[in-house]
N, C-alpha and C positions, 0 to 999 in steps of 0.2 A: 202848644194849643190842646184844649181838652173840650170837647163837644159832646153833648147829649143829643142823641138823634131826635129830629122832629118827627112826631108821630101823628097819623091820622086819628079821628075820633074812634074808629074800630080798634086801632092798634092801642090807644090808651086804655079801652076796656079790655082788651086782651092782657094788658100790662098788669092789671089788678091781680090776675091769676098767676103772673110770673113773680118769682123771687127778686128779680132784679131787673135793671134796665141795661141797655147796651150803649157804652160810650165811645167815642172816637178820640184816638191819641196820635201824636206824631212820635213814631219810635227813634227818630234821629235826633230829637231835641227833648224827649222826655226821659230824664235821667233813670226814671224806674223801669224803663223797658229793659236795658242790659243787665241790671241787677236781677230782675225777673227771670230773663232767659238762662243766666248763669247759674241759677239755682234749681231750674225746672227739670226733672229728669228727663223729659222727651224733648226739651229743646235742642236743635241742632246748630250746626255752623250757619245754615240757610236762615235762621231766625236772627242771626247776630248783627249787631250794628255795622261792622266792617263789610259784611256781604251786602247788606241794604245801601251802604254808602257807595261802593264800588257800582252797583247797578244805577243809582242816581247819576253819579259822575260819568260813567260811560254812555248810558241810553237815555238819561233824563226821566228814568221812571221815579215817581214820587211815592214813597212807602207811607202805608197808613195802617194802623192796627186797631182793633176793636177790644174792648174789655167789659167786663160787668162790674169791675171795681169802681166805686164812686171816687170823684175827685179828692185828692188830698190823702189818699190810702195806699200802702203797698200794694202791687198788682198781684191778684190772686189767679188771674187766668188772662188768655189773650190770644188773638189770631192775627196775624200780619199779612197783610198784602202789598203789592204795587199797582199804582194806576198805569196801565199801558194804554196810551192814547195814539192811535194810528190812523191816518187818512187812508192806508191800505187794508188794515186788518180790523179796524175798529177800536171801540173803547171797551175795555174789560178790566175786572179786578182779578189778579192772578197771586196766588200764594205758593210760591214766589217764583218770578221768572228766573229760569235756567237752573232752578233747584231739582235735585234728585227726589226730594221729599221735604215737606214742611208741615208738621202736624199742627192741628188746632190744639193749642195748649189749655184744653179745658177738662176738668176732671169729673164734675158732677152732672149727672143726666139732666137735672133741671136747668143747669146753666147752659148746657149744649142746647136745650130747648129755645132758651133766650137768644142765643146765637142763630139758630135757625131762622126765628121770625125776624130777627133783626137784620140780617143778611138779605132777607127777601125785601125788606123795607128799603134798604140801601140800593138794592138793584132798581126798584121801581122809582124811587126819589131822585137819584143820580143818573138814571137813563143808561146804565151799562148794558152791554150786548149780552154779557155773561158774566158769571162768577166763578172761577176755577179753584179747587182746592187739591192738594197733592199729599195727603196723609201718609205716614209711614204705618200707622196703627190703624185698624179697622175704625171708621167713624160712619155712624149713621146719622144723617141730617134729614129731618122730615119738615118740609114747608109746601107752599102751594105752587112752587116752581116746577117746572120740566127738568130732568135729570139725565145725563148720558156720561158713560164711562169710557176709559182706556186703560187696558191692563199692561203691566210691565213686570219685569223680575227684578230683584233687589238680592244683593249679595253682602254679607257682612261676617266678618272673621273675629272670632272670640281670641283675644290675645292673652288671656290669663294663664294658659299652660305655658311651660317652659319652651325655649327655642328649639330644643331637640324633639320634643313632642310635636311642635308645630311643624317643623320639616318632616317628620315622620307621617304627619296626617296628609301631607301633600301627595299627589299622584306620582308614583315612582318613576314612570318612565317619562312621561311628558312634562313633569314639573321638576322633581329633584334632579334629573340627569340633564335637563337645560341649565339649571344653576350651576351644576358642576361643568358643564361644557364651556359656559360663560367664564369661569374662572380659569380653566385650562387654556382658553383662547388669549387669555391676558388682558380681558376687558377691565377698565379701571373706572370706579365709581365715584362721581364727585356730587356735590350737593351745594346749594345757597340760593340767595335771592338777588344777586346783582344784576347789572344790566346785560353782562355778556352772557350769563347763562339764559337769561330771558330770550335773548336773540337766538341762541342755539336751540332752546326749547320750541320757540315759534317757529323756526325754519323746519323742525322735525314735524310739529304739529301740521303745517302746510303741507307737507309730502303726503302725510297719513290721510288728512282731508280730501285731498285730491284723489288718492287712491279709492275713497269712499263716494267719491263725486258730490262732496259737500264743501262749502265755503268755510274757512275758519272764523272763530269769532276775531274782532279786530285786536291788534296788539295792544292798544289802549286799555282794553278790558284787563288783560293780565298785568299791566302795569299799573292801573287802579288797584287791582286785588293786592298786589306787591305792597303798595303804599299803605293800603288799608290794614292788612294783616301783618306786615312787619316780618319778625323772626318765626311766626306761626305758619309761613308760607315757605315752602321750598321747591325749587326746580331740581329734579334728580336726573342726572345725565350719566349714561354708559359710553365711554370712549374706547375706540379701538384705533391704537398708534396714534392717539391724540386727537382723533376725529369723533365728534358726537355721532352716535349712531341710533341712540334711543334716548327719550326723555319722557318724563312724567312730571305733573304738577300735584303736590299734596298740600292739605290745609290741616293744621292741628286746632282743635276746638274742645276745650275741656278734656275729657278722657277718651276722645276719638281722634283717629288720622284718618282724614277724608281723601280718598283718590279722586280727582276731578277731570284731568284730561291727560292724554298721552299722544306720543307719536313716534315713528321710528323711520329709519331708512331701509327700505325693503331689500335692499342688496346685502344686508348684515343680518337678516331675520334668523339665518340658521346658526348664529352665535349664541342665542339666549339672552340676549342683551336686555329685553322687556323682563323675562324671568328674573334676571339679576337685580333690576330695579325693584320689583316687588319684594323680593327677599330683602333687600338692603332697607327698604321702607318698613318691613315688619321689625328688623332688628333694630332700627331707630326707634321705633315705637315702644318696643320693649325695654329699651334703654330708658326712655322717657317716663316710663311706668303707666302708659295707656293701656285701656282695657278692650278696644274695639278697633278694627280697620274696617272702615266703611269702603266698599269697592264699587258702590254707585248703582244707578239705574241701567238696565239693558232692555231694549226692545224685545218683545215675546218671540219674536221671529229670528232673533241672531243666536241660533243654536250653537254656533262656534264660540261666540264670546261667553255664553251662559256655561257651556263646558270648561272653558279656561278659567272662569271664576270659581266654578265648584271645585275643580281640582288642587286648588290651594286649601281646601277643608272649609271653605266658607259656607255659612249657612244661607240657604236660598228661601225668601219668601216672595209674596205678590203685593205689588203697589197697585192701587187703584186710585187713578185721577178722576175727579168727577166735576163737571160743569152744570151749574144751574143757570137756567134762562126761562123767561116767561113762556108760557106753553103757546105753541103755534109757531115758535121761532126755531124750528128744526135745522136752519142752516147754521146755527151756532153750536151744535152739539157735536161731540167727537164722532168722527166717521173714518175709522181707520182704514177700512176696505174701500170705501167709496173714494178716498183722496189717494190712494195709491198709484193711480195713473199719473196725477200731478207730480208726485214725488219722482216718479220715473223720469217724466219729462225734464225735471229741474236737474236731476243727476245727470241726464245726458247731456243738458247745456253746460253744467259745471265740468264734466270730463273733457269738453272740447276747448273750455276757456284756457287761455294761458296761464301758467302758475302765478306770474306776477300780478294778474288781476283778481286772483281768489281773495286775497285780503280786502281790497277794496269792496268786492261783492259782499263779504261778510259784513264789513261795516255798514253798508246800505241795508241788508236783509234782516240783520239779527235785532235791529232796533225795532223792527215791525213784528218780529217773532214773539218776544216775551214768553 
């Protein structure tokens, strides 16, 4: 499907000043989308068809993309969103759900202006509560909408140095020695994408989410990711005497390895199992000729996790998520401080819930979270 947005007379007048119009396409069926994101230098795994397909299959989110490219031509730019429609949390466009970052793939300032005006028209025409973008690179959008932001930290490791240098760049006492401890303890590393590894990973994930008083995403999400990404997805496990004690999920996309989720059994934390998994991931990525290890987003107040990622020699930057809403709708903007008490209550409730109920809670809640 390819649709040119219907415009008001005022917008038509404005369009004469704009170099291009904004068009809507369906990224799961328009074959040009995957070709475009594979060649675009700022496109990530979160723009990809497998990620969008897993979102649709698990949560029912329908993806949509916008471009200034006219029908019948190779795409030159694009921004992808998912329609999140919930009776609990409202209707909004998010770019994109459960991603750490998702750049607007627009290079020219004049085209970014087209997107700014076009997304404003989309919000009014389709009556979305807000539109949310999660760019990795600084993106300034100017339109007539109200804006609010949330700040996160992002870590990425440059894999171009050799393995000896990469290991040497790690913090000596808290990282290098932890890797050595895991090897001395006889931990065994294994990887793959079969159902048994998924089950082991998910059990460890549930344990970790319970410690943090949060529900896990449903197992169907990880199964759908596995089917969508195939061999580019790996569950990586550390075993002690045959027992899985730590696990993580990584996705390979273009020249980047992406860490997405992890979990562990707290009884074995002193063995360095998670450090072993990170190091084996780095070794694997180097063997594959990859250039970056994306360690993902971290909440700004998670000082311990920020320190952990930095001690791998990863570069830290800032992620700024922005929501656009009609002026006067302040209830739809980010309010990290004002919502803290709600999260405290939720975490208290999750901590009291039996472990067996956490996946069911996650299945219900994440569909509305987006």
